[in-house]
N, CA, C and O of each residue as an XYZ file, in Angstrom:
884
protein
N     -17.313     51.620    -10.778
C     -17.908     50.317    -11.037
C     -19.271     50.262    -10.352
O     -19.388     50.495     -9.149
N     -20.295     49.949    -11.140
C     -21.635     49.805    -10.586
C     -21.721     48.515     -9.773
O     -21.402     47.437    -10.274
N     -22.153     48.631     -8.522
C     -22.320     47.454     -7.661
C     -23.726     47.495     -7.074
O     -24.024     48.322     -6.213
N     -24.587     46.594     -7.547
C     -25.908     46.454     -6.943
C     -25.756     45.760     -5.589
O     -24.764     45.071     -5.354
N     -26.725     45.936     -4.708
C     -26.623     45.273     -3.395
C     -26.408     43.766     -3.500
O     -25.675     43.191     -2.696
N     -27.037     43.122     -4.478
C     -26.912     41.672     -4.605
C     -25.598     41.238     -5.254
O     -25.282     40.049     -5.277
N     -24.831     42.194     -5.781
C     -23.515     41.888     -6.367
C     -22.374     42.179     -5.405
O     -21.228     41.811     -5.667
N     -22.680     42.835     -4.294
C     -21.622     43.313     -3.400
C     -20.939     42.164     -2.671
O     -21.538     41.115     -2.432
N     -19.686     42.379     -2.326
C     -18.970     41.420     -1.494
C     -19.679     41.286     -0.161
O     -20.101     42.285      0.421
N     -19.813     40.061      0.331
C     -20.516     39.830      1.588
C     -19.779     40.462      2.761
O     -20.397     40.912      3.725
N     -18.450     40.494      2.670
C     -17.610     41.155      3.663
C     -16.203     41.253      3.082
O     -15.948     40.758      1.985
N     -15.303     41.882      3.805
C     -13.937     42.042      3.301
C     -13.245     40.696      3.121
O     -12.429     40.528      2.215
N     -13.574     39.738      3.986
C     -12.936     38.426      3.885
C     -13.224     37.768      2.546
O     -12.379     37.043      2.020
N     -14.418     38.011      1.981
C     -14.762     37.359      0.717
C     -13.828     37.789     -0.405
O     -13.285     36.943     -1.116
N     -13.634     39.093     -0.572
C     -12.762     39.520     -1.663
C     -11.299     39.200     -1.367
O     -10.533     38.915     -2.288
N     -10.906     39.245     -0.106
C      -9.522     38.902      0.232
C      -9.228     37.432     -0.067
O      -8.174     37.099     -0.609
N     -10.164     36.562      0.290
C      -9.977     35.137      0.018
C      -9.998     34.858     -1.479
O      -9.226     34.036     -1.971
N     -10.883     35.544     -2.207
C     -10.903     35.365     -3.664
C      -9.589     35.827     -4.284
O      -9.016     35.136     -5.126
N      -9.116     36.998     -3.865
C      -7.877     37.532     -4.420
C      -6.710     36.593     -4.168
O      -5.827     36.458     -5.015
N      -6.699     35.944     -3.012
C      -5.612     35.024     -2.676
C      -5.577     33.816     -3.610
O      -4.537     33.172     -3.746
N      -6.712     33.501     -4.259
C      -6.750     32.361     -5.183
C      -6.354     32.755     -6.593
O      -6.235     31.893     -7.464
N      -6.147     34.045     -6.835
C      -5.784     34.510     -8.171
C      -4.265     34.670     -8.267
O      -3.538     34.415     -7.307
N      -3.807     35.094     -9.436
C      -2.383     35.382     -9.626
C      -2.031     36.817     -9.271
O      -0.928     37.282     -9.560
N      -2.990     37.535     -8.631
C      -2.760     38.941     -8.273
C      -2.214     39.709     -9.470
O      -1.161     40.344     -9.402
N      -2.960     39.634    -10.565
C      -2.583     40.335    -11.793
C      -3.717     41.284    -12.156
O      -4.871     40.872    -12.272
N      -3.378     42.557    -12.334
C      -4.405     43.533    -12.632
C      -3.904     44.611    -13.567
O      -2.812     44.520    -14.127
N      -4.731     45.639    -13.723
C      -4.390     46.774    -14.583
C      -4.380     48.036    -13.724
O      -5.362     48.357    -13.054
N      -3.262     48.737    -13.756
C      -3.119     49.998    -13.034
C      -3.526     51.131    -13.967
O      -2.985     51.260    -15.065
N      -4.481     51.953    -13.529
C      -4.951     53.095    -14.320
C      -4.448     54.382    -13.686
O      -4.683     54.646    -12.507
N      -3.746     55.183    -14.496
C      -3.157     56.439    -14.027
C      -3.621     57.554    -14.952
O      -3.555     57.413    -16.173
N      -4.088     58.654    -14.390
C      -4.504     59.783    -15.219
C      -3.333     60.292    -16.051
O      -2.207     60.390    -15.562
N      -3.606     60.612    -17.300
C      -2.604     61.214    -18.179
C      -2.389     62.669    -17.761
O      -3.354     63.378    -17.474
N      -1.134     63.116    -17.724
C      -0.875     64.505    -17.356
C      -1.432     65.471    -18.397
O      -1.628     66.652    -18.113
N      -1.684     64.966    -19.599
C      -2.389     65.734    -20.621
C      -3.855     65.322    -20.561
O      -4.190     64.224    -21.005
N      -4.742     66.164    -20.027
C      -6.132     65.755    -19.844
C      -6.867     65.463    -21.136
O      -7.949     64.878    -21.108
N      -6.309     65.853    -22.256
C      -6.947     65.550    -23.536
C      -6.597     64.156    -24.041
O      -7.164     63.688    -25.029
N      -5.659     63.490    -23.359
C      -5.210     62.169    -23.758
C      -5.804     61.099    -22.836
O      -6.191     61.381    -21.701
N      -5.865     59.880    -23.345
C      -6.428     58.765    -22.580
C      -5.577     58.449    -21.359
O      -4.375     58.716    -21.357
N      -6.192     57.878    -20.308
C      -5.403     57.429    -19.147
C      -4.359     56.404    -19.558
O      -4.482     55.759    -20.600
N      -3.341     56.261    -18.739
C      -2.285     55.278    -18.967
C      -2.662     54.001    -18.217
O      -2.947     54.048    -17.021
N      -2.665     52.865    -18.910
C      -3.027     51.582    -18.314
C      -1.822     50.653    -18.353
O      -1.205     50.464    -19.402
N      -1.491     50.071    -17.193
C      -0.323     49.211    -17.069
C      -0.747     47.857    -16.509
O      -1.153     47.778    -15.350
N      -0.661     46.782    -17.309
C      -0.929     45.436    -16.765
C       0.263     44.964    -15.945
O       1.412     45.137    -16.351
N      -0.019     44.358    -14.770
C       1.105     43.976    -13.902
C       0.652     43.080    -12.760
O      -0.519     43.075    -12.379
N       1.599     42.323    -12.223
C       1.396     41.616    -10.967
C       1.550     42.608     -9.809
O       2.248     43.616     -9.923
N       0.891     42.300     -8.708
C       1.019     43.123     -7.509
C       0.909     42.214     -6.295
O       0.378     41.106     -6.375
N       1.414     42.698     -5.182
C       1.323     41.975     -3.912
C       0.527     42.808     -2.925
O       0.799     43.993     -2.733
N      -0.461     42.176     -2.300
C      -1.225     42.824     -1.231
C      -0.493     42.596      0.077
O      -0.334     41.458      0.518
N      -0.049     43.674      0.694
C       0.696     43.602      1.949
C       0.003     44.504      2.975
O       0.305     45.691      3.102
N      -0.934     43.895      3.697
C      -1.729     44.619      4.698
C      -2.508     45.758      4.038
O      -3.473     45.503      3.317
N      -2.103     47.014      4.275
C      -2.878     48.147      3.788
C      -2.247     48.815      2.567
O      -2.503     49.990      2.303
N      -1.433     48.081      1.828
C      -0.849     48.630      0.619
C      -0.602     47.546     -0.412
O      -0.543     46.361     -0.085
N      -0.458     47.967     -1.668
C      -0.080     47.084     -2.759
C       1.356     47.407     -3.146
O       1.754     48.571     -3.193
N       2.125     46.362     -3.424
C       3.527     46.532     -3.803
C       3.717     46.107     -5.244
O       3.261     45.036     -5.644
N       4.395     46.947     -6.034
C       4.657     46.625     -7.434
C       6.046     47.125     -7.806
O       6.648     47.936     -7.102
N       6.533     46.621     -8.927
C       7.743     47.186     -9.514
C       7.577     47.176    -11.027
O       6.904     46.312    -11.589
N       8.201     48.150    -11.671
C       8.101     48.297    -13.115
C       9.469     48.692    -13.669
O      10.318     49.226    -12.954
N       9.660     48.419    -14.952
C      10.926     48.763    -15.592
C      11.105     50.278    -15.644
O      10.146     51.023    -15.846
N      12.322     50.712    -15.463
C      12.597     52.153    -15.472
C      12.187     52.827    -16.788
O      11.754     53.979    -16.744
N      12.300     52.170    -17.968
C      11.872     52.842    -19.206
C      10.351     52.928    -19.377
O       9.888     53.502    -20.363
N       9.574     52.382    -18.461
C       8.115     52.394    -18.606
C       7.620     53.838    -18.753
O       8.043     54.705    -17.988
N       6.751     54.110    -19.701
C       6.295     55.495    -19.917
C       5.352     56.027    -18.839
O       4.937     57.184    -18.912
N       5.007     55.221    -17.850
C       4.026     55.652    -16.850
C       4.587     56.635    -15.835
O       3.812     57.323    -15.171
N       5.914     56.730    -15.689
C       6.478     57.382    -14.513
C       6.103     58.848    -14.375
O       5.763     59.280    -13.274
N       6.152     59.620    -15.435
C       5.835     61.051    -15.298
C       4.362     61.247    -14.935
O       4.009     62.204    -14.245
N       3.512     60.339    -15.402
C       2.092     60.427    -15.057
C       1.873     59.991    -13.604
O       1.082     60.592    -12.876
N       2.575     58.952    -13.202
C       2.437     58.445    -11.840
C       2.984     59.455    -10.831
O       2.430     59.615     -9.743
N       4.049     60.122    -11.188
C       4.652     61.109    -10.288
C       3.691     62.268    -10.022
O       3.743     62.891     -8.962
N       2.817     62.554    -10.983
C       1.880     63.666    -10.844
C       0.556     63.244    -10.219
O      -0.275     64.096     -9.906
N       0.346     61.946    -10.035
C      -0.959     61.439     -9.601
C      -1.097     61.446     -8.085
O      -0.230     60.943     -7.371
N      -2.197     62.021     -7.597
C      -2.505     61.932     -6.170
C      -3.139     60.585     -5.846
O      -2.910     60.023     -4.775
N      -3.940     60.070     -6.781
C      -4.583     58.770     -6.601
C      -4.570     58.010     -7.922
O      -4.589     58.607     -8.999
N      -4.536     56.682     -7.819
C      -4.600     55.799     -8.978
C      -5.594     54.688     -8.662
O      -6.030     54.542     -7.520
N      -5.947     53.914     -9.669
C      -6.861     52.787     -9.475
C      -6.233     51.530    -10.073
O      -5.676     51.552    -11.171
N      -6.339     50.443     -9.326
C      -5.877     49.147     -9.822
C      -7.072     48.194     -9.837
O      -7.750     48.024     -8.824
N      -7.325     47.578    -10.988
C      -8.497     46.714    -11.162
C      -8.066     45.290    -11.470
O      -7.159     45.056    -12.269
N      -8.738     44.338    -10.818
C      -8.533     42.906    -11.052
C      -9.872     42.315    -11.473
O     -10.900     42.612    -10.863
N      -9.869     41.484    -12.505
C     -11.089     40.825    -12.977
C     -10.789     39.341    -13.150
O      -9.727     38.976    -13.655
N     -11.716     38.488    -12.737
C     -11.516     37.053    -12.906
C     -12.818     36.285    -12.837
O     -13.884     36.861    -12.620
N     -12.721     34.975    -13.024
C     -13.871     34.074    -12.960
C     -15.051     34.650    -13.744
O     -16.139     34.840    -13.200
N     -14.818     34.923    -15.029
C     -15.819     35.561    -15.880
C     -16.292     34.616    -16.980
O     -15.568     33.717    -17.409
N     -17.529     34.843    -17.425
C     -18.100     34.048    -18.511
C     -19.267     34.806    -19.118
O     -19.942     35.576    -18.435
N     -19.497     34.589    -20.389
C     -20.690     35.087    -21.070
C     -21.836     34.113    -20.815
O     -21.676     32.901    -20.960
N     -22.991     34.652    -20.434
C     -24.174     33.838    -20.180
C     -25.176     34.125    -21.293
O     -25.696     35.238    -21.370
N     -25.462     33.153    -22.158
C     -26.292     33.410    -23.345
C     -27.766     33.627    -23.013
O     -28.234     33.315    -21.918
N     -28.471     34.165    -23.986
C     -29.887     34.512    -23.824
C     -30.718     33.325    -23.372
O     -31.536     33.452    -22.462
N     -30.519     32.189    -23.989
C     -31.414     31.049    -23.763
C     -31.162     30.352    -22.429
O     -31.904     29.438    -22.068
N     -30.127     30.766    -21.685
C     -29.952     30.279    -20.313
C     -30.723     31.125    -19.315
O     -30.911     30.720    -18.168
N     -31.173     32.308    -19.750
C     -31.772     33.255    -18.808
C     -33.213     33.608    -19.159
O     -33.728     34.630    -18.706
N     -33.869     32.769    -19.964
C     -35.275     33.016    -20.277
C     -36.125     32.839    -19.025
O     -35.837     31.992    -18.179
N     -37.184     33.653    -18.917
C     -38.090     33.513    -17.782
C     -38.844     32.195    -17.886
O     -39.115     31.710    -18.985
N     -39.176     31.629    -16.754
C     -39.885     30.351    -16.729
C     -41.164     30.448    -17.549
O     -41.975     31.350    -17.340
N     -41.343     29.511    -18.488
C     -42.535     29.486    -19.321
C     -42.444     30.351    -20.561
O     -43.311     30.272    -21.431
N     -41.406     31.180    -20.662
C     -41.251     32.055    -21.824
C     -40.342     31.435    -22.863
O     -39.622     30.482    -22.567
N     -40.365     31.964    -24.084
C     -39.498     31.432    -25.143
C     -38.026     31.695    -24.846
O     -37.659     32.759    -24.348
N     -37.193     30.708    -25.159
C     -35.754     30.842    -24.894
C     -35.165     32.091    -25.527
O     -34.317     32.754    -24.930
N     -35.614     32.414    -26.743
C     -34.998     33.524    -27.470
C     -35.308     34.883    -26.838
O     -34.720     35.890    -27.230
N     -36.224     34.923    -25.867
C     -36.546     36.189    -25.208
C     -35.685     36.444    -23.974
O     -35.849     37.465    -23.306
N     -34.783     35.539    -23.671
C     -33.905     35.743    -22.528
C     -32.953     36.907    -22.754
O     -32.699     37.298    -23.893
N     -32.427     37.458    -21.666
C     -31.490     38.586    -21.733
C     -30.101     38.088    -21.345
O     -29.927     37.559    -20.247
N     -29.114     38.245    -22.218
C     -27.775     37.753    -21.887
C     -27.123     38.623    -20.825
O     -27.565     39.740    -20.558
N     -26.067     38.094    -20.226
C     -25.315     38.884    -19.247
C     -23.893     38.352    -19.156
O     -23.542     37.362    -19.797
N     -23.097     39.014    -18.363
C     -21.748     38.556    -18.042
C     -21.678     38.262    -16.555
O     -22.199     39.026    -15.742
N     -21.043     37.169    -16.203
C     -20.709     36.883    -14.807
C     -19.232     37.201    -14.620
O     -18.424     36.948    -15.513
N     -18.875     37.753    -13.469
C     -17.468     38.015    -13.184
C     -17.287     38.413    -11.728
O     -18.232     38.811    -11.047
N     -16.053     38.293    -11.275
C     -15.630     38.860     -9.996
C     -14.630     39.972    -10.291
O     -13.802     39.849    -11.193
N     -14.711     41.047     -9.532
C     -13.781     42.150     -9.735
C     -13.499     42.847     -8.414
O     -14.400     43.069     -7.606
N     -12.244     43.185     -8.210
C     -11.836     44.004     -7.062
C     -11.071     45.199     -7.613
O     -10.162     45.048     -8.429
N     -11.449     46.385     -7.156
C     -10.769     47.603     -7.575
C     -10.259     48.346     -6.344
O     -10.979     48.530     -5.364
N      -9.006     48.763     -6.421
C      -8.361     49.507     -5.335
C      -8.113     50.952     -5.777
O      -7.567     51.189     -6.855
N      -8.508     51.901     -4.958
C      -8.064     53.278     -5.129
C      -6.902     53.484     -4.164
O      -7.010     53.191     -2.973
N      -5.790     53.992     -4.694
C      -4.557     54.055     -3.895
C      -3.830     55.378     -4.084
O      -4.005     56.071     -5.086
N      -3.013     55.708     -3.095
C      -2.079     56.830     -3.198
C      -0.687     56.265     -3.457
O      -0.184     55.477     -2.656
N      -0.050     56.660     -4.577
C       1.228     56.047     -4.940
C       2.435     56.768     -4.339
O       2.455     57.992     -4.206
N       3.429     55.971     -3.985
C       4.742     56.487     -3.601
C       5.791     55.727     -4.398
O       5.887     54.504     -4.298
N       6.571     56.444     -5.181
C       7.616     55.818     -5.998
C       8.840     55.551     -5.119
O       9.260     56.402     -4.335
N       9.393     54.364     -5.268
C      10.550     53.937     -4.471
C      11.760     53.800     -5.389
O      11.764     52.981     -6.308
N      12.792     54.615     -5.128
C      13.980     54.586     -5.972
C      15.228     54.109     -5.240
O      16.213     53.741     -5.880
N      15.202     54.108     -3.895
C      16.418     53.674     -3.201
C      16.558     52.156     -3.299
O      15.564     51.430     -3.272
N      17.784     51.691     -3.412
C      18.049     50.272     -3.674
C      17.504     49.366     -2.583
O      16.938     48.313     -2.879
N      17.666     49.759     -1.329
C      17.164     48.928     -0.225
C      15.640     48.806     -0.275
O      15.084     47.732     -0.045
N      14.980     49.915     -0.576
C      13.528     49.891     -0.672
C      13.044     49.003     -1.804
O      12.048     48.293     -1.660
N      13.742     49.039     -2.927
C      13.367     48.180     -4.061
C      13.624     46.717     -3.738
O      12.822     45.850     -4.088
N      14.733     46.442     -3.076
C      15.036     45.062     -2.696
C      13.974     44.519     -1.756
O      13.589     43.354     -1.867
N      13.491     45.345     -0.830
C      12.442     44.909      0.097
C      11.158     44.559     -0.651
O      10.519     43.548     -0.360
N      10.784     45.401     -1.617
C       9.583     45.121     -2.423
C       9.740     43.811     -3.176
O       8.827     42.986     -3.180
N      10.880     43.613     -3.810
C      11.090     42.400     -4.609
C      11.091     41.150     -3.735
O      10.517     40.132     -4.121
N      11.718     41.210     -2.579
C      11.720     40.041     -1.690
C      10.314     39.720     -1.185
O       9.961     38.551     -1.037
N       9.512     40.752     -0.921
C       8.125     40.525     -0.496
C       7.325     39.904     -1.625
O       6.520     39.004     -1.390
N       7.535     40.372     -2.849
C       6.807     39.809     -3.988
C       7.243     38.372     -4.283
O       6.411     37.535     -4.635
N       8.516     38.086     -4.144
C       8.977     36.710     -4.353
C       8.366     35.771     -3.315
O       7.991     34.645     -3.640
N       8.266     36.229     -2.075
C       7.649     35.407     -1.041
C       6.174     35.161     -1.334
O       5.635     34.108     -0.994
N       5.527     36.132     -1.964
C       4.114     36.018     -2.315
C       3.916     35.060     -3.484
O       3.106     34.136     -3.402
N       4.645     35.274     -4.560
C       4.399     34.528     -5.789
C       5.191     33.228     -5.894
O       4.834     32.345     -6.674
N       6.251     33.109     -5.123
C       7.097     31.923     -5.194
C       7.398     31.435     -3.778
O       8.559     31.410     -3.369
N       6.361     31.045     -3.024
C       6.574     30.666     -1.622
C       7.429     29.421     -1.455
O       7.959     29.162     -0.375
N       7.560     28.646     -2.537
C       8.413     27.458     -2.451
C       9.894     27.823     -2.430
O      10.745     26.952     -2.250
N      10.205     29.100     -2.612
C      11.605     29.514     -2.599
C      12.295     29.215     -3.918
O      11.781     29.533     -4.991
N      13.493     28.586     -3.821
C      14.284     28.229     -5.002
C      14.716     29.466     -5.785
O      14.757     29.459     -7.015
N      15.041     30.541     -5.037
C      15.577     31.751     -5.648
C      16.564     32.369     -4.662
O      16.488     32.151     -3.453
N      17.480     33.135     -5.211
C      18.422     33.856     -4.360
C      17.725     35.042     -3.711
O      16.713     35.526     -4.218
N      18.265     35.510     -2.592
C      17.740     36.722     -1.958
C      18.099     37.924     -2.816
O      19.174     37.981     -3.413
N      17.181     38.883     -2.868
C      17.481     40.146     -3.541
C      18.197     41.035     -2.536
O      17.604     41.454     -1.542
N      19.452     41.320     -2.786
C      20.259     42.124     -1.864
C      21.064     43.145     -2.668
O      21.565     42.850     -3.753
N      21.176     44.338     -2.116
C      21.910     45.415     -2.789
C      23.371     45.011     -2.979
O      24.023     44.538     -2.048
N      23.866     45.203     -4.183
C      25.266     44.941     -4.533
C      25.655     43.472     -4.434
O      26.842     43.145     -4.418
N      24.659     42.576     -4.366
C      24.949     41.149     -4.300
C      24.362     40.454     -5.529
O      23.241     40.756     -5.938
N      25.125     39.517     -6.123
C      24.578     38.783     -7.265
C      23.495     37.819     -6.789
O      23.491     37.438     -5.619
N      22.576     37.414     -7.669
C      22.512     37.791     -9.078
C      21.639     39.007     -9.349
O      21.632     39.522    -10.467
N      20.894     39.479     -8.332
C      19.883     40.502     -8.601
C      20.330     41.916     -8.305
O      19.750     42.869     -8.826
N      21.359     42.073     -7.470
C      21.752     43.405     -7.035
C      22.037     44.346     -8.187
O      21.637     45.510     -8.153
N      22.718     43.861     -9.197
C      23.083     44.738    -10.315
C      21.875     45.128    -11.160
O      21.941     46.080    -11.938
N      20.758     44.385    -11.005
C      19.569     44.660    -11.816
C      18.667     45.722    -11.191
O      17.758     46.223    -11.854
N      18.901     46.071     -9.933
C      18.006     46.983     -9.244
C      17.934     48.356     -9.902
O      16.903     49.026     -9.838
N      19.016     48.770    -10.528
C      19.010     50.085    -11.173
C      18.063     50.136    -12.369
O      17.694     51.222    -12.817
N      17.669     48.988    -12.884
C      16.802     48.943    -14.063
C      15.317     48.997    -13.754
O      14.491     48.993    -14.667
N      14.970     49.048    -12.465
C      13.556     49.088    -12.091
C      13.303     50.220    -11.108
O      14.232     50.799    -10.543
N      12.022     50.521    -10.918
C      11.580     51.403     -9.845
C      10.441     50.695     -9.126
O       9.651     49.987     -9.750
N      10.358     50.885     -7.821
C       9.271     50.284     -7.062
C       8.155     51.286     -6.827
O       8.350     52.496     -6.944
N       6.984     50.763     -6.494
C       5.853     51.627     -6.141
C       5.125     51.001     -4.958
O       4.808     49.812     -4.965
N       4.869     51.816     -3.950
C       3.992     51.426     -2.855
C       2.667     52.152     -3.042
O       2.630     53.378     -3.143
N       1.594     51.395     -3.086
C       0.268     51.944     -3.324
C      -0.542     51.823     -2.028
O      -1.059     50.752     -1.712
N      -0.648     52.918     -1.291
C      -1.406     52.918     -0.041
C      -2.894     52.862     -0.367
O      -3.405     53.718     -1.089
N      -3.587     51.863      0.161
C      -4.991     51.640     -0.188
C      -5.878     52.683      0.499
O      -5.856     52.834      1.720
N      -6.650     53.391     -0.313
C      -7.605     54.385      0.179
C      -8.989     53.751      0.318
O      -9.676     53.968      1.316
N      -9.394     52.970     -0.681
C     -10.703     52.323     -0.662
C     -10.674     51.091     -1.552
O      -9.818     50.956     -2.427
N     -11.632     50.188     -1.312
C     -11.741     48.949     -2.079
C     -13.193     48.764     -2.498
O     -14.101     48.862     -1.673
N     -13.409     48.498     -3.780
C     -14.722     48.112     -4.300
C     -14.625     46.667     -4.776
O     -13.725     46.324     -5.542
N     -15.539     45.828     -4.329
C     -15.521     44.416     -4.717
C     -16.895     44.012     -5.219
O     -17.911     44.342     -4.606
N     -16.925     43.293     -6.341
C     -18.186     42.907     -6.981
C     -18.126     41.440     -7.393
O     -17.146     40.989     -7.986
N     -19.187     40.703     -7.071
C     -19.331     39.307     -7.475
C     -20.671     39.196     -8.207
O     -21.718     39.043     -7.579
N     -20.628     39.273     -9.522
C     -21.846     39.355    -10.345
C     -22.222     37.956    -10.842
O     -21.727     37.497    -11.871
N     -23.098     37.293    -10.099
C     -23.473     35.917    -10.432
C     -24.977     35.685    -10.284
O     -25.408     34.619     -9.843
N     -25.775     36.695    -10.657
C     -27.239     36.549    -10.689
C     -27.844     36.266     -9.316
O     -28.850     35.562     -9.224
N     -27.257     36.794     -8.261
C     -27.727     36.452     -6.922
C     -29.137     36.949     -6.616
O     -29.757     36.501     -5.651
N     -29.647     37.872     -7.431
C     -31.012     38.341     -7.209
C     -32.040     37.365     -7.810
O     -33.213     37.403     -7.439
N     -31.614     36.510     -8.716
C     -32.533     35.565     -9.352
C     -32.826     34.384     -8.432
O     -32.063     34.130     -7.500
N     -33.921     33.655     -8.678
C     -34.288     32.531     -7.807
C     -33.214     31.447     -7.762
O     -32.399     31.309     -8.675
N     -33.241     30.691     -6.679
C     -32.257     29.627     -6.475
C     -32.247     28.654     -7.635
O     -31.173     28.291     -8.115
N     -33.422     28.214     -8.108
C     -33.441     27.215     -9.177
C     -32.852     27.757    -10.465
O     -32.241     27.009    -11.229
N     -33.028     29.052    -10.717
C     -32.424     29.678    -11.903
C     -30.898     29.605    -11.819
O     -30.236     29.215    -12.780
N     -30.357     29.978    -10.683
C     -28.896     29.983    -10.525
C     -28.328     28.570    -10.590
O     -27.261     28.350    -11.164
N     -29.037     27.621    -10.005
C     -28.581     26.230    -10.084
C     -28.563     25.755    -11.532
O     -27.636     25.064    -11.956
N     -29.585     26.127    -12.280
C     -29.666     25.716    -13.681
C     -28.523     26.315    -14.507
O     -27.934     25.634    -15.346
N     -28.217     27.591    -14.262
C     -27.117     28.221    -14.996
C     -25.782     27.585    -14.623
O     -24.938     27.364    -15.491
N     -25.585     27.291    -13.342
C     -24.341     26.617    -12.929
C     -24.198     25.272    -13.632
O     -23.106     24.908    -14.070
N     -25.302     24.534    -13.738
C     -25.271     23.251    -14.461
C     -24.873     23.465    -15.918
O     -24.074     22.707    -16.466
N     -25.431     24.499    -16.541
C     -25.115     24.789    -17.950
C     -23.640     25.160    -18.113
O     -22.988     24.740    -19.069
N     -23.132     25.940    -17.186
C     -21.718     26.314    -17.249
C     -20.823     25.088    -17.169
O     -19.856     24.967    -17.920
N     -21.145     24.190    -16.266
C     -20.322     22.983    -16.110
C     -20.424     22.084    -17.329
O     -19.453     21.421    -17.694
N     -21.590     22.052    -17.962
C     -21.722     21.251    -19.180
C     -20.960     21.883    -20.339
O     -20.317     21.184    -21.122
N     -21.034     23.212    -20.446
C     -20.331     23.884    -21.541
C     -18.829     23.712    -21.390
O     -18.151     23.329    -22.344
N     -18.312     23.984    -20.230
C     -16.935     23.659    -19.887
C     -15.852     24.329    -20.697
O     -14.809     23.723    -20.944
N     -16.065     25.547    -21.113
C     -14.998     26.244    -21.848
C     -14.419     27.359    -20.983
O     -15.070     27.829    -20.049
N     -13.199     27.780    -21.294
C     -12.593     28.906    -20.596
C     -12.668     28.772    -19.087
O     -12.183     27.794    -18.517
N     -13.277     29.756    -18.443
C     -13.376     29.803    -16.989
C     -14.736     29.327    -16.483
O     -15.112     29.628    -15.350
N     -15.473     28.592    -17.305
C     -16.835     28.184    -16.941
C     -16.892     27.439    -15.601
O     -17.761     27.719    -14.775
N     -15.985     26.507    -15.388
C     -16.009     25.729    -14.141
C     -15.774     26.631    -12.936
O     -16.429     26.477    -11.906
N     -14.843     27.568    -13.061
C     -14.568     28.495    -11.962
C     -15.762     29.413    -11.717
O     -16.081     29.726    -10.569
N     -16.421     29.845    -12.789
C     -17.601     30.700    -12.658
C     -18.717     29.949    -11.950
O     -19.357     30.489    -11.048
N     -18.953     28.700    -12.358
C     -19.972     27.887    -11.692
C     -19.642     27.714    -10.210
O     -20.534     27.748     -9.362
N     -18.370     27.532     -9.907
C     -17.959     27.401     -8.512
C     -18.263     28.650     -7.705
O     -18.709     28.565     -6.561
N     -18.019     29.831     -8.311
C     -18.330     31.082     -7.618
C     -19.832     31.230     -7.420
O     -20.286     31.640     -6.352
N     -20.605     30.893     -8.454
C     -22.054     31.022     -8.324
C     -22.605     30.080     -7.255
O     -23.475     30.470     -6.475
N     -22.111     28.860     -7.215
C     -22.586     27.903     -6.207
C     -22.144     28.333     -4.795
O     -22.887     28.150     -3.831
N     -20.945     28.897     -4.680
C     -20.476     29.371     -3.371
C     -21.365     30.503     -2.864
O     -21.769     30.507     -1.702
N     -21.669     31.466     -3.741
C     -22.532     32.575     -3.348
C     -23.950     32.083     -3.044
O     -24.598     32.566     -2.115
N     -24.417     31.129     -3.829
C     -25.751     30.567     -3.604
C     -25.851     29.948     -2.210
O     -26.850     30.129     -1.513
N     -24.816     29.221     -1.812
C     -24.818     28.592     -0.485
C     -24.833     29.643      0.623
O     -25.434     29.427      1.675
N     -24.179     30.768      0.393
C     -24.104     31.816      1.417
C     -25.357     32.675      1.466
O     -25.735     33.159      2.533
N     -26.010     32.873      0.313
C     -27.109     33.833      0.218
C     -28.472     33.161      0.174
O     -29.415     33.633      0.810
N     -28.589     32.045     -0.582
C     -29.901     31.456     -0.789
C     -30.766     32.385     -1.606
O     -30.276     33.007     -2.549
N     -32.050     32.500     -1.271
C     -32.928     33.449     -1.947
C     -32.579     34.864     -1.492
O     -32.492     35.139     -0.295
N     -32.381     35.750     -2.454
C     -31.930     37.095     -2.140
C     -32.894     37.827     -1.217
O     -32.460     38.457     -0.252
N     -34.186     37.757     -1.490
C     -35.153     38.484     -0.665
C     -35.120     38.001      0.785
O     -35.281     38.798      1.709
N     -34.910     36.696      0.987
C     -34.791     36.181      2.355
C     -33.501     36.659      2.998
O     -33.473     37.009      4.178
N     -32.432     36.669      2.209
C     -31.111     37.051      2.732
C     -31.115     38.507      3.202
O     -30.583     38.809      4.270
N     -31.703     39.406      2.426
C     -31.646     40.833      2.788
C     -32.528     41.148      3.997
O     -32.372     42.200      4.618
N     -33.456     40.242      4.335
C     -34.303     40.478      5.502
C     -33.702     39.898      6.778
O     -34.249     40.081      7.866
N     -32.572     39.198      6.642
C     -31.957     38.641      7.842
C     -31.461     39.751      8.745
O     -30.993     40.778      8.253
N     -31.552     39.568     10.072
C     -31.079     40.591     11.001
C     -29.568     40.734     10.941
O     -28.997     41.553     11.660
């Protein structure tokens, strides 16, 4: 993923806080054991637990033989995205139709080393951690080996622990452009109000408050 200096996460806390506001849903990319074939992509929820990601998948999933052979995999999350039309990005004094369109988005990508978990206790631990993450209000039974209602279902899944090797985080919201340009685009997004426009405007305004003018920001000690 190309990350310009002005698109980079300000620090680890920024991407961690952003990820916490999402549904932690991404796409796992695994190299195909046949190099002539396309990589295997698996959409899924995941839980960030300190220095690893926790997931589980159905045992019939076709990814397993590829995952078993993989030394490293990549998991990508994308959110708060919008198309920015040409006429929102025209240079001051120039014709609207000469503007260059772009996409705004936030993305976090993890490179990880996978470990497949097949023992029942290990799978139960992953599931209980994920339930605590996605359903903190509770209202579910504990996942316990040989105990209803979930114990009998454990044989139908396999768990995966993804040890995080590196993280790339990108917040692409025109931070290199002047403050008034970014404010104007945020206003346009809020007026348009479709899809994720409001969330995108919120991200742009948050970054604007933290960065201000890019040239001034990069000269700060």
